[in-house]
N, C-alpha and C positions, 0 to 999 in steps of 0.2 A: 746518435743520441735522440732523445724523444722530442716530439713537437713541443714548442713552448706554450701553446694555448691550452689552458686548463678546461677540461670538460667535466661537469658534475651531473650525475643523473638527475633528470627532471629540470635542469637549469640551462639557460642559454650559455653559449661560449662567452667567456670573459677574457678580455685582453690582459695579458700579463705585462709586467714592466719591460720584459724583453720584447714582446710584440710592439709595445709603444715605442721603444728605442729604434726598432727596425723601421717602423713607419715614419718616424719623425727625424731621426738623425742620419744624415747621409753617410754611407759607408759602414754603418753599424753591422749590417748583415754580413759584409765581407769580413769584418773583425770577428764576428761570431763563428763563421766558418773556419777562419784561421785558428781560433782558439780551440775549436773542436778537433781539428787535425793535430794540433800540438798535444792535446790531452790524450788522444787515442795513441799517437805514436809513442808517447812517453809512459804509457800504461797507467795513467791516472784514472780515478773512478769517475763515473757519471755524476756523482754528487759533487766532486771537485769542479767539474765542468759547469754544472748548474750554479754553484755558488759564485764562481768567478764571473760567468757571463751576467748573472743577475747584478752583481756589484758594478760591473762595467756599464750595464744599462742605466743604473742609477746615476753614475757620474756623467754619462753621455747626455742624459736628459737634463741634468742640472745645468750643464754648460751649453746644451744644444749643439754638441760638437763630438766628433769621433774622439775617444780618449787618446788615441795615438797621436793626435794633433795638439794635445795639451802640453803646456810647459810643466816642468817638475814643480815650479812654484804654484801653479794653478791646482795641481793635484794635492800638494801639501796644504794649501789653503782650504780645499774642499774637505780633506780628512780632518783638519783642525776644526772646521765648522761642524762636521758630523759628530766628532768626539765631544765637543762642548754642548751642542744642542740636544743630542739624543743619548748621550752616555753609553755609546756602543761599546762592546767588549774590545779588549786589546787585540784580539785575533782579527777583528775587522780591519784594522789598520796594518798590523804587522803579521 
């Protein structure tokens, strides 16, 4: 999969949400690698990987914790908060 840092011609590198999660949340890089392996082994697209890892980065940064260490109630509360505050699409949650 591609590097997560965005490079735009004539502009300096800008840290992505994934870069920030890797830098701040312990264990996030390992989670990212595990997800990439799963996606490749199961024949999923690069865009599937990108979407999943980006959403995991958001939740990791919200809690400052590896998403694998969160309780199901924490995840439910987070999704409820996102749904109420941002009006995200149904596919974001389900």
